[in-house]
N, C-alpha and C positions, 0 to 999 in steps of 0.2 A: 626491378626497377630500382633503385637505391634512392632513399630520402637522408634528410639528417638523423631522424629517428628510427628508420626501419625501412623494409622494403614491403612491397606487396607480398604476401605469404602465398604458397602453394596450400592447398585444402590440407593436404597431408601436416604440414607444417603447423596450420593454423588447429588441427586435432591434436596434434600432440601437445600444443600450447595448452589447450583447453583440458587435456586429460591431467597435465602437469598441475594446474591450477586446481581442479577437483580433487586430484590425490591429496594435494596439500591443505584440504578442507575448504577451498575456495567455490565462489560461485561465478559461471559463467554466463555473462549477458551477451547476446547477440541481437542485433538489427540488420535491416539491408533496406537498400535502395539505389537511388541513383546519384543523388547529393551532387547534382549538378549546379553550380552559380552557389557555393557555400554561402549560406545567409545567417543571421540571428536565430532564425528558427531551427536551422539545423543545428546550430552551436547548441542552444537550449536542450531541444531533443537529444542528442548525443550524451550532454552531460546528465541529464534526467535518468539516460538509460546506462550510462556508467555507475552511477550512484545505487545501482540495484544489485550490482555485482561487482565482485574484485578484480575482474576483466572482462573488457568488452572487444567482441570482434563485430567489425561490419564487412556485410558483404555489400558489394557494389555490383550493379548491371554492368556487363560488357559493354562495348561501345553498339555493338552489333544487337544486343538484346535492347539497349535504350532505342535504337533506330525502329525496331521491331513494335514495341511498344509506345513510343512517342511520336513517331513519326520522324520522317529524314531530316528535318532541321536540328534535331537533338542527337547526341548532347553538345552542348556548346563546347565544354572541355572535354578532350578523352580522357578515358580511363586511368591512364597511368597519372595526370595531372589530378583528376578528383581523388586518387587515391592520395596523393603527395599531399593535398591540403587536408585530406581527413587524418593523415598520421601525423600532422603539426598540430593537432589539436590533444591537449592531456588527457582526455577522456577516451580516446582511441587507443587501444593496445594493437589492433592488428588489423589488416586490410586484406580481402580476399576477390576475388573476381569470380564472378559467373556468368556464364554465356547462356545458360539455359533460359525459357521463359518464366520459371518461378525459381526461387532459392530452395526448394524442397530438398534436393540432391545433397547442395552444401551443408543446410542444416542437419540432414540426417549423417554426414560425414562429422560434424562438429559436434553434434550432441549437447546443445548450450541448456544450461539449466534454466536460464530466463530468455523468453524470446518477446521481444519489445517492438510494437507497431504503434503507428498514429492512431487514435480514435477514428479516422476515416477509414479504417478497416473494420468493417463489421466481425463479431467475436467470431464468427463461425467460417468468416472468408479469409481469415489469419492461415497463410499456407505455412507449415510445419508446427501447426497447432499438436497435430498427431504425433509428430515425433518426439515433441517436448513432455507434452503430459502422459504420453506411454512409459516415460523414465521417473515420473514425479515431478518433473519441473511445471512451470506456470507460463501463461503467456499473460502480458501485461501492455494494455491499450492506453498510451498516454494522451493527453491533451495537446492540441497543436495551437501555435499561435496564430490567431486571426490575423490574414492579410500577408502573411509569411510565409510565402511558398514560390519556389523557382519559377512557375509558371506568371504567377500574379508579378514576380519581378520581373520576366520578360516582358509581359505586357506594358508594365509601367515604363520600361525603357522606350519600348516602341510609339507609346503614346508620347514621349516627350522629344 
């Protein structure tokens, strides 16, 4: 899928991007999620994640994976549209899609230096922590904006 800034990358291409940044002395930040109905909480979260590294790679759940995790009414936007919106943000350097139940395999392939998750994830429950810390990287849990979530946005629209 082609967008103005780029395209959804294969895992191999994203891993090569990460290696190139690391070889040049840069730091690769990584995060993952559904990123359905992009809102200010997402924008702030991704900007904070990007500020931690020289490159930010975002993995999004495939449509099938979202339905399995969130139910048959989600996602609102299909994966290629969610990726396009993320790629339009200056904070995002690359987007990959994963179809597995967790992002562990894609994190293993990309080998980021910093794994960023929201504080809603318990430190010991962050998927990929083992991979990142094994190579000397770190996991950072960031504060989320209260009231700014896709689920809250969907509920607000339904109430109106």
